[in-house]
C-alpha positions in Angstrom: 15.8 15.0 16.0 17.0 18.5 15.1 19.4 20.2 12.7 21.4 23.4 13.0 21.5 25.5 9.8 24.4 27.6 8.6 22.9 30.7 10.2 22.9 29.0 13.6 19.1 28.4 13.7 18.0 25.0 15.0 15.1 23.5 13.0 13.0 20.4 13.6 11.0 18.2 11.1 7.6 19.3 9.9 6.9 16.2 7.9 7.7 12.5 8.5 7.4 9.7 5.9 7.2 6.2 7.3 7.5 3.6 4.5 6.1 0.2 5.6 7.0 0.6 9.3 6.4 -3.1 10.1 7.9 -6.4 9.1 6.4 -9.8 8.5 7.7 -10.8 11.9 6.4 -7.8 13.8 3.0 -8.0 12.2 2.6 -11.4 13.8 3.3 -10.1 17.3 0.7 -8.0 19.2 3.4 -6.7 21.5 5.6 -5.5 18.6 2.7 -3.9 16.9 1.7 -2.1 20.1 5.3 -1.0 20.6 5.6 0.4 17.1 2.3 2.3 17.5 3.6 3.8 20.7 6.9 4.9 19.1 4.9 6.4 16.2 2.5 8.4 18.5 5.3 9.5 20.8 8.8 9.8 19.5 8.0 10.1 15.8 5.0 12.5 15.9 6.8 14.4 18.6 9.8 15.3 16.5 8.4 18.8 15.8 8.9 19.8 19.4 6.7 21.7 21.8 4.1 24.1 20.3 4.7 22.9 16.7 2.7 20.7 14.4 3.9 17.9 12.2 2.4 16.0 9.3 2.9 12.3 8.6 2.6 10.1 5.5 2.7 6.3 5.8 2.5 4.0 2.8 1.9 0.7 4.4 0.7 -2.9 3.8 -1.7 -4.9 5.9 0.0 -8.2 6.5 -2.4 -9.7 9.1 -5.7 -8.6 10.8 -5.0 -6.3 13.7 -1.4 -5.7 12.8 0.1 -2.1 13.0 -1.0 -1.1 9.5 -4.5 -2.5 10.0 -4.8 -0.6 13.3 -3.6 2.7 11.9 -5.9 2.4 8.9 -8.9 1.9 11.3 -10.4 5.4 11.6 -12.4 4.4 14.7 -9.1 3.6 16.5 -7.0 6.3 14.9 -9.3 9.1 13.5 -6.3 11.5 13.2 -4.9 9.3 10.4 -6.8 9.6 7.2 -6.2 6.1 6.0 -7.3 4.8 2.7 -7.1 1.2 1.5 -6.7 0.3 -2.1 -5.7 -2.7 -4.2 -4.0 -3.3 -7.5 -7.0 -5.2 -9.0 -10.6 -4.1 -8.5 -12.0 -6.7 -11.0 -10.4 -9.7 -12.6 -10.6 -10.6 -16.3 -13.6 -12.7 -17.2 -12.0 -15.0 -19.8 -10.6 -17.7 -17.6 -10.0 -20.1 -20.5 -7.6 -17.7 -22.3 -5.8 -16.8 -19.0 -5.4 -20.5 -18.2 -3.8 -21.1 -21.5 -1.6 -18.0 -20.9 -0.5 -19.5 -17.5 0.4 -22.8 -19.2 2.5 -21.0 -21.9 4.1 -18.7 -19.3 5.0 -21.6 -17.0 6.4 -23.8 -19.8 8.6 -21.0 -21.2 9.9 -20.0 -17.8 10.8 -23.7 -17.1 12.8 -23.7 -20.3 14.6 -20.5 -19.3 13.3 -18.4 -22.2 11.3 -15.7 -20.4 7.9 -14.2 -21.0 8.2 -13.3 -24.7 5.9 -16.1 -26.1 3.3 -15.6 -23.3 3.3 -11.9 -24.0 2.9 -12.5 -27.7 -0.1 -14.7 -26.9 -1.5 -12.0 -24.7 -1.0 -9.4 -27.3 -2.8 -11.5 -29.9 -5.8 -12.0 -27.6 -5.6 -8.8 -25.5 -9.1 -7.5 -26.1 -10.7 -10.7 -25.0 -8.3 -11.3 -22.1 -8.7 -7.7 -20.8 -12.5 -7.9 -20.8 -14.0 -7.3 -17.3 -10.6 -6.3 -15.7 -10.3 -3.1 -13.8 -6.9 -2.1 -12.3 -5.9 0.9 -10.2 -2.8 2.0 -12.1 -2.9 1.4 -15.9 0.7 2.4 -16.3 2.1 0.0 -13.8 3.8 -2.8 -15.6 7.3 -4.0 -16.5 9.1 -3.3 -19.7 8.5 -6.8 -21.0 4.7 -6.7 -20.3 2.0 -5.0 -22.4 -0.3 -3.8 -19.7 -1.0 -3.4 -16.0 -3.6 -6.3 -16.3 -0.9 -8.6 -17.6 1.4 -7.4 -14.8 -1.2 -8.1 -12.1 -1.9 -11.6 -13.5 1.8 -12.4 -13.6 2.1 -11.4 -10.0 -0.9 -13.7 -9.2 0.6 -16.6 -11.1 3.9 -16.1 -9.4 2.6 -16.6 -5.9 -1.2 -16.3 -5.3 -1.0 -16.1 -1.5 1.5 -13.3 -1.6 -0.5 -11.6 -4.3 -3.6 -11.4 -2.3 -1.7 -10.3 0.8 0.4 -7.7 -0.8 -1.5 -6.4 -3.8 -5.2 -7.2 -3.7 -5.5 -6.6 0.0 -7.0 -9.7 1.3 -6.1 -11.0 4.7 -6.6 -14.4 6.3 -8.6 -14.6 9.5 -10.6 -17.3 11.2 -9.8 -19.8 8.5 -11.0 -17.7 5.6 -9.9 -15.1 3.1 -11.5 -11.7 3.6 -11.7 -9.0 1.0 -11.5 -6.1 3.4 -12.6 -3.1 1.3 -14.2 -2.0 -1.9 -12.8 0.0 -4.8 -13.0 3.8 -4.9 -12.8 4.5 -8.6 -12.4 8.2 -8.0 -9.1 7.6 -6.0 -7.1 5.0 -8.0 -4.0 4.7 -5.8 -2.4 1.3 -5.5 -0.9 1.6 -2.1 -2.4 2.2 1.4 -1.5 5.7 2.4 -2.2 7.3 5.7 -1.6 10.9 6.8 -1.9 12.7 10.1 -1.1 16.1 11.5 0.0 16.1 15.1 -1.0 18.9 17.4 1.4 20.4 20.0 2.7 17.9 22.5 1.6 20.1 25.3 -2.1 19.1 25.0 -1.2 15.4 24.4 -3.7 15.1 21.5 -3.6 14.8 17.8 -5.3 17.5 15.8 -7.5 17.1 12.7 -5.3 15.5 9.9 -3.6 17.8 7.5 -4.9 21.2 8.6 -5.5 23.7 5.8 -2.3 25.7 6.6 -0.2 22.5 6.2 0.7 22.0 2.6 1.9 18.4 2.8 -0.4 16.0 1.0 -0.1 12.3 0.2 0.3 11.9 -3.5 0.3 9.0 -5.9 3.0 6.4 -5.3 
């Protein structure tokens, strides 16, 4: 991939952003995962051309153990990618009784087609008790009809628990059990998995140390 500017000079990319480069289907296929990793290492990170470096940012989601995202995030397999795994909830609320009642009100009102207003009002009236013990990565992440990121996370969990653990809390299913694959890093409260790499010249066939000091591209909050 290259582009010719108005002055006639041809330029190539110095940064690539790969947003969720796998699908549910490809994540379940070892051959598709291997093919995508090969395309990433060759065609994508080779876009800069001979003698040039390129940086990469990859927000991605682990769908199954050993899928493409899981492999790229493994620093033993891909040390050139500085992958970091995070999750939307680091600790769930302690008051199960109030959240059970919230779930009942939410379900009833949704069945009647009147939305979340009553459930949100219940949460607002009991917010201090319902928030106790909860720790979320991104306090500002919630919808306009929700009061907090904690309520938003619990709504996602109530909507579809299996999808929630796969997409947001970063648990995967393997060998018949659910595995919580990593711990929270309070000093780095991102909510998505982001990897970054800086590729060395194609001539030597190797990837250099990720994001060298002279490269200004850095993965930022999503």
